[in-house]
N, CA, C and O of each residue as an XYZ file, in Angstrom:
480
protein
N       0.815     -1.189      0.000
C       0.000      0.000      0.000
C       0.863      1.259      0.000
O       0.550      2.233     -0.685
N       1.955      1.237      0.773
C       2.765      2.443      0.866
C       3.303      2.850     -0.496
O       3.457      4.036     -0.784
N       3.587      1.865     -1.325
C       4.157      2.138     -2.637
C       3.240      3.037     -3.462
O       3.714      3.810     -4.295
N       1.948      2.942     -3.238
C       0.992      3.700     -4.044
C       0.303      4.821     -3.267
O      -0.614      5.455     -3.787
N       0.725      5.069     -2.052
C      -0.010      6.028     -1.213
C       0.047      7.454     -1.770
O      -0.931      8.195     -1.668
N       1.176      7.840     -2.352
C       1.247      9.183     -2.946
C       0.252      9.331     -4.099
O      -0.383     10.374     -4.247
N       0.122      8.284     -4.911
C      -0.851      8.324     -6.008
C      -2.272      8.369     -5.470
O      -3.121      9.061     -6.032
N      -2.548      7.644     -4.393
C      -3.879      7.667     -3.798
C      -4.207      9.052     -3.246
O      -5.332      9.531     -3.385
N      -3.224      9.689     -2.623
C      -3.432     11.040     -2.082
C      -3.714     12.023     -3.214
O      -4.644     12.825     -3.119
N      -2.920     11.970     -4.283
C      -3.140     12.872     -5.422
C      -4.503     12.641     -6.065
O      -5.207     13.590     -6.411
N      -4.869     11.362     -6.221
C      -6.161     11.039     -6.823
C      -7.304     11.597     -5.982
O      -8.266     12.151     -6.513
N      -7.187     11.446     -4.661
C      -8.245     11.941     -3.776
C      -8.330     13.468     -3.823
O      -9.428     14.024     -3.819
N      -7.179     14.152     -3.867
C      -7.187     15.613     -3.959
C      -7.851     16.076     -5.254
O      -8.600     17.054     -5.261
N      -7.573     15.373     -6.341
C      -8.190     15.724     -7.626
C      -9.696     15.489     -7.560
O     -10.478     16.302     -8.053
N     -10.103     14.367     -6.945
C     -11.533     14.094     -6.797
C     -12.233     15.195     -6.004
O     -13.354     15.587     -6.326
N     -11.568     15.682     -4.974
C     -12.172     16.712     -4.137
C     -12.191     18.075     -4.820
O     -13.113     18.862     -4.608
N     -11.181     18.357     -5.635
C     -11.117     19.658     -6.298
C     -12.059     19.747     -7.485
O     -12.506     20.835     -7.849
N     -12.360     18.616     -8.086
C     -13.257     18.622     -9.240
C     -14.307     17.532     -9.056
O     -14.309     16.550     -9.799
N     -15.196     17.687     -8.084
C     -16.198     16.646     -7.848
C     -17.224     16.590     -8.972
O     -17.475     17.582     -9.656
N     -17.808     15.417     -9.147
C     -18.875     15.273    -10.131
C     -20.112     15.934     -9.564
O     -20.525     15.647     -8.440
N     -20.694     16.812    -10.339
C     -21.896     17.524     -9.903
C     -22.966     17.311    -10.956
O     -22.726     17.478    -12.152
N     -24.154     16.939    -10.493
C     -25.264     16.762    -11.414
C     -25.574     18.099    -12.070
O     -25.620     19.137    -11.409
N     -25.784     18.055    -13.376
C     -26.055     19.274    -14.125
C     -27.376     19.881    -13.687
O     -28.395     19.197    -13.593
N     -27.337     21.160    -13.425
C     -28.535     21.884    -12.989
C     -29.284     22.372    -14.215
O     -28.783     23.188    -14.989
N     -30.495     21.856    -14.375
C     -31.297     22.277    -15.535
C     -32.146     23.503    -15.223
O     -32.807     24.045    -16.109
N     -32.129     23.936    -13.976
C     -32.867     25.129    -13.588
C     -32.019     26.351    -13.944
O     -31.017     26.628    -13.284
N     -32.408     27.054    -14.952
C     -31.638     28.200    -15.417
C     -32.192     29.500    -14.885
O     -32.002     30.559    -15.483
N     -32.872     29.419    -13.771
C     -33.466     30.609    -13.177
C     -32.407     31.551    -12.642
O     -31.220     31.225    -12.637
N     -32.829     32.701    -12.199
C     -31.900     33.725    -11.747
C     -31.698     33.733    -10.244
O     -31.464     34.793     -9.665
N     -31.781     32.596     -9.608
C     -31.643     32.579     -8.152
C     -30.186     32.777     -7.739
O     -29.270     32.666     -8.553
N     -29.999     33.069     -6.465
C     -28.658     33.295     -5.941
C     -27.928     31.969     -5.721
O     -28.546     30.912     -5.591
N     -26.627     32.052     -5.684
C     -25.807     30.878     -5.402
C     -25.971     30.476     -3.945
O     -26.126     31.325     -3.068
N     -25.935     29.187     -3.700
C     -26.060     28.701     -2.326
C     -24.705     28.628     -1.629
O     -24.643     28.292     -0.446
N     -23.627     28.935     -2.330
C     -22.288     28.912     -1.749
C     -21.825     30.332     -1.458
O     -21.516     31.091     -2.376
N     -21.779     30.686     -0.186
C     -21.345     32.043      0.139
C     -19.828     32.162      0.148
O     -19.112     31.164      0.231
N     -19.357     33.385      0.061
C     -17.942     33.668      0.276
C     -17.031     33.296     -0.867
O     -17.409     33.334     -2.037
N     -15.811     32.934     -0.490
C     -14.723     32.688     -1.413
C     -14.698     31.210     -1.830
O     -14.435     30.353     -0.987
N     -14.960     30.891     -3.088
C     -15.007     29.487     -3.506
C     -13.646     28.793     -3.420
O     -13.594     27.596     -3.137
N     -12.552     29.507     -3.653
C     -11.218     28.906     -3.552
C     -10.933     28.512     -2.107
O     -10.434     27.420     -1.839
N     -11.249     29.396     -1.195
C     -11.058     29.112      0.227
C     -11.943     27.955      0.675
O     -11.504     27.108      1.453
N     -13.175     27.909      0.199
C     -14.085     26.817      0.536
C     -13.553     25.475      0.029
O     -13.623     24.468      0.734
N     -13.024     25.466     -1.190
C     -12.481     24.233     -1.767
C     -11.276     23.752     -0.970
O     -11.143     22.555     -0.716
N     -10.404     24.661     -0.574
C      -9.213     24.317      0.200
C      -9.608     23.761      1.570
O      -9.025     22.780      2.031
N     -10.587     24.375      2.216
C     -11.060     23.905      3.519
C     -11.708     22.532      3.378
O     -11.574     21.692      4.268
N     -12.403     22.298      2.281
C     -13.044     21.013      2.032
C     -12.001     19.907      1.862
O     -12.172     18.803      2.379
N     -10.920     20.207      1.134
C      -9.849     19.233      0.945
C      -9.175     18.914      2.272
O      -8.890     17.751      2.557
N      -8.917     19.931      3.084
C      -8.238     19.717      4.363
C      -9.089     18.948      5.370
O      -8.549     18.320      6.282
N     -10.387     18.989      5.217
C     -11.257     18.325      6.187
C     -11.736     16.952      5.719
O     -12.550     16.335      6.406
N     -11.267     16.456      4.588
C     -11.702     15.167      4.065
C     -11.135     14.025      4.908
O      -9.925     13.950      5.123
N     -12.004     13.143      5.382
C     -11.590     12.044      6.256
C     -10.641     11.064      5.568
O      -9.666     10.624      6.176
N     -10.913     10.720      4.314
C     -10.053      9.771      3.608
C      -8.657     10.353      3.402
O      -7.660      9.649      3.566
N      -8.582     11.621      3.048
C      -7.294     12.268      2.838
C      -6.510     12.369      4.150
O      -5.294     12.173      4.164
N      -7.192     12.669      5.230
C      -6.550     12.726      6.546
C      -6.013     11.347      6.928
O      -4.909     11.232      7.459
N      -6.799     10.295      6.654
C      -6.381      8.925      6.967
C      -5.158      8.523      6.149
O      -4.221      7.934      6.689
N      -5.154      8.831      4.865
C      -4.011      8.492      4.013
C      -2.744      9.229      4.463
O      -1.662      8.643      4.496
N      -2.882     10.506      4.805
C      -1.727     11.267      5.298
C      -1.200     10.686      6.605
O       0.012     10.617      6.806
N      -2.099     10.267      7.494
C      -1.672      9.682      8.770
C      -0.931      8.370      8.554
O       0.065      8.102      9.225
N      -1.409      7.555      7.627
C      -0.731      6.291      7.323
C       0.666      6.565      6.772
O       1.640      5.942      7.195
N       0.756      7.493      5.832
C       2.054      7.818      5.232
C       3.031      8.326      6.293
O       4.175      7.876      6.350
N       2.585      9.259      7.130
C       3.457      9.813      8.167
C       3.856      8.755      9.182
O       4.998      8.746      9.642
N       2.938      7.860      9.541
C       3.243      6.797     10.494
C       4.303      5.847      9.965
O       5.239      5.492     10.682
N       4.162      5.435      8.716
C       5.138      4.525      8.106
C       6.495      5.211      7.999
O       7.518      4.608      8.319
N       6.514      6.461      7.554
C       7.779      7.184      7.416
C       8.462      7.390      8.766
O       9.689      7.334      8.850
N       7.697      7.625      9.806
C       8.240      7.831     11.145
C       8.906      6.562     11.667
O      10.026      6.609     12.176
N       8.217      5.426     11.541
C       8.772      4.154     12.006
C       9.978      3.771     11.151
O      10.975      3.271     11.672
N       9.891      4.001      9.848
C      11.008      3.688      8.948
C      12.252      4.497      9.320
O      13.360      3.960      9.336
N      12.074      5.777      9.616
C      13.216      6.631      9.968
C      13.868      6.191     11.276
O      15.076      6.347     11.455
N      13.068      5.645     12.185
C      13.603      5.214     13.482
C      14.194      3.807     13.431
O      14.875      3.392     14.369
N      13.945      3.074     12.356
C      14.428      1.689     12.245
C      15.926      1.654     11.969
O      16.510      2.613     11.465
N      16.534      0.511     12.316
C      17.969      0.357     12.035
C      18.187      0.097     10.544
O      17.237     -0.142      9.799
N      19.432      0.148     10.127
C      19.775      0.066      8.709
C      19.352     -1.264      8.080
O      18.867     -1.283      6.948
N      19.530     -2.382      8.804
C      19.134     -3.685      8.268
C      17.622     -3.757      8.050
O      17.155     -4.255      7.026
N      16.871     -3.258      9.018
C      15.409     -3.266      8.886
C      14.983     -2.386      7.718
O      14.081     -2.754      6.965
N      15.615     -1.235      7.558
C      15.293     -0.364      6.425
C      15.567     -1.065      5.100
O      14.779     -0.948      4.161
N      16.678     -1.790      5.020
C      17.010     -2.501      3.787
C      15.971     -3.588      3.497
O      15.553     -3.763      2.353
N      15.561     -4.308      4.526
C      14.552     -5.360      4.355
C      13.218     -4.760      3.918
O      12.573     -5.279      3.007
N      12.808     -3.681      4.557
C      11.550     -3.023      4.200
C      11.630     -2.479      2.776
O      10.661     -2.573      2.023
N      12.774     -1.914      2.405
C      12.956     -1.421      1.035
C      12.728     -2.546      0.023
O      12.008     -2.371     -0.959
N      13.345     -3.690      0.272
C      13.243     -4.788     -0.681
C      11.848     -5.413     -0.706
O      11.321     -5.716     -1.777
N      11.257     -5.605      0.460
C       9.957     -6.280      0.517
C       8.789     -5.390      0.101
O       7.848     -5.861     -0.537
N       8.842     -4.109      0.456
C       7.654     -3.268      0.276
C       7.849     -2.055     -0.633
O       6.889     -1.611     -1.263
N       9.041     -1.516     -0.718
C       9.235     -0.289     -1.482
C       9.788     -0.545     -2.876
O       9.886      0.391     -3.669
N      10.149     -1.771     -3.199
C      10.649     -2.095     -4.535
C       9.509     -1.924     -5.533
O       8.461     -2.553     -5.390
N       9.703     -1.090     -6.529
C       8.628     -0.763     -7.473
C       8.156     -1.965     -8.281
O       6.985     -2.043     -8.651
N       9.050     -2.893     -8.553
C       8.678     -4.051     -9.358
C       8.127     -5.194     -8.510
O       7.643     -6.190     -9.049
N       8.199     -5.058     -7.195
C       7.663     -6.061     -6.272
C       8.219     -7.455     -6.585
O       7.463     -8.420     -6.700
N       9.524     -7.548     -6.717
C      10.125     -8.802     -7.151
C      10.811     -9.569     -6.025
O      11.344    -10.652     -6.264
N      10.810     -9.036     -4.809
C      11.518     -9.682     -3.714
C      10.574    -10.440     -2.796
O       9.613     -9.884     -2.267
N      10.872    -11.734     -2.619
C      10.183    -12.558     -1.640
C      11.076    -12.628     -0.405
O      12.164    -12.053     -0.384
N      10.617    -13.327      0.612
C      11.453    -13.491      1.803
C      12.752    -14.210      1.469
O      13.812    -13.852      1.984
N      12.677    -15.215      0.617
C      13.875    -15.985      0.253
C      14.850    -15.110     -0.544
O      16.049    -15.107     -0.265
N      14.343    -14.374     -1.528
C      15.217    -13.495     -2.317
C      15.810    -12.385     -1.450
O      16.968    -12.005     -1.628
N      15.020    -11.868     -0.517
C      15.520    -10.839      0.398
C      16.621    -11.410      1.276
O      17.622    -10.740      1.534
N      16.444    -12.636      1.734
C      17.470    -13.282      2.555
C      18.768    -13.465      1.771
O      19.855    -13.247      2.305
N      18.653    -13.858      0.524
C      19.850    -14.035     -0.301
C      20.519    -12.686     -0.578
O      21.747    -12.600     -0.589
N      19.739    -11.651     -0.798
C      20.279    -10.326     -1.104
C      20.975     -9.697      0.109
O      22.021     -9.065     -0.036
N      20.403     -9.868      1.291
C      20.923     -9.202      2.487
C      21.859    -10.074      3.315
O      22.515     -9.582      4.234
N      21.927    -11.370      2.996
C      22.745    -12.325      3.755
C      22.276    -12.421      5.205
O      23.079    -12.578      6.125
N      20.967    -12.325      5.388
C      20.325    -12.494      6.690
C      19.353    -13.656      6.542
O      18.708    -13.799      5.503
N      19.245    -14.484      7.575
C      18.376    -15.657      7.465
C      16.915    -15.256      7.290
O      16.488    -14.182      7.715
N      16.168    -16.144      6.654
C      14.759    -15.894      6.400
C      13.975    -15.710      7.694
O      13.098    -14.850      7.767
N      14.277    -16.496      8.701
C      13.559    -16.368      9.972
C      13.863    -15.036     10.664
O      12.982    -14.439     11.283
N      15.118    -14.573     10.556
C      15.462    -13.270     11.125
C      14.756    -12.152     10.367
O      14.293    -11.184     10.970
N      14.675    -12.287      9.056
C      13.966    -11.298      8.244
C      12.492    -11.257      8.649
O      11.905    -10.179      8.739
N      11.900    -12.406      8.889
C      10.495    -12.452      9.294
C      10.304    -11.763     10.649
O       9.329    -11.036     10.840
N      11.229    -11.987     11.588
C      11.127    -11.321     12.884
C      11.282     -9.814     12.746
O      10.540     -9.055     13.368
N      12.238     -9.377     11.935
C      12.458     -7.937     11.734
C      11.256     -7.301     11.045
O      10.835     -6.202     11.407
N      10.710     -7.990     10.058
C       9.525     -7.494      9.356
C       8.346     -7.368     10.313
O       7.654     -6.350     10.332
N       8.125     -8.414     11.108
C       7.012     -8.393     12.055
C       7.169     -7.283     13.091
O       6.193     -6.634     13.466
N       8.393     -7.068     13.549
C       8.661     -5.994     14.510
C       8.363     -4.633     13.874
O       7.779     -3.760     14.517
N       8.761     -4.454     12.621
C       8.501     -3.202     11.906
C       6.998     -2.971     11.750
O       6.499     -1.883     12.037
N       6.279     -4.004     11.291
C       4.848     -3.860     11.076
C       4.094     -3.614     12.385
O       3.124     -2.857     12.410
N       4.536     -4.249     13.465
C       3.922     -3.999     14.767
C       4.142     -2.559     15.193
O       3.239     -1.918     15.731
N       5.353     -2.047     14.951
C       5.649     -0.652     15.283
C       4.781      0.310     14.474
O       4.325      1.328     14.995
N       4.556     -0.015     13.207
C       3.689      0.825     12.365
C       2.263      0.816     12.912
O       1.627      1.865     13.006
N       1.765     -0.358     13.269
C       0.409     -0.445     13.833
C       0.286      0.340     15.122
O      -0.721      1.013     15.344
N       1.294      0.266     15.973
C       1.271      1.035     17.224
C       1.312      2.534     16.945
O       0.644      3.314     17.624
N       2.086      2.929     15.958
C       2.180      4.334     15.587
C       0.840      4.875     15.077
O       0.461      6.014     15.351
N       0.143      4.024     14.330
C      -1.143      4.446     13.768
C      -2.278      4.378     14.776
O      -3.338      4.971     14.576
N      -2.047      3.654     15.856
C      -3.059      3.580     16.919
C      -3.966      2.472     16.681
O      -4.887      2.248     17.467
């Protein structure tokens, strides 16, 4: 999920900035129901979106735990989760890092537990 989180955030921002609105066939001369500054309203709407807030929290939580992790754990996480081609399994990661598969599993589990604790 982390690999695509930036794309998900951008997609959600675009959805919020240009929402689908049913075409109004009433061409009467009534006043607009949106008071004030439309740019400011749109910005406030984007900042208050629950999905966007959740995605930002996930991204910040993962980055925080990753920054606090040791170098070996960062390398394992890079290979298992951040590799764009998603070509590393536990066995390939073990061969690449010269760390046993069981140790990699423990380090991975410790990292994921830390992320869950960070996210609450």
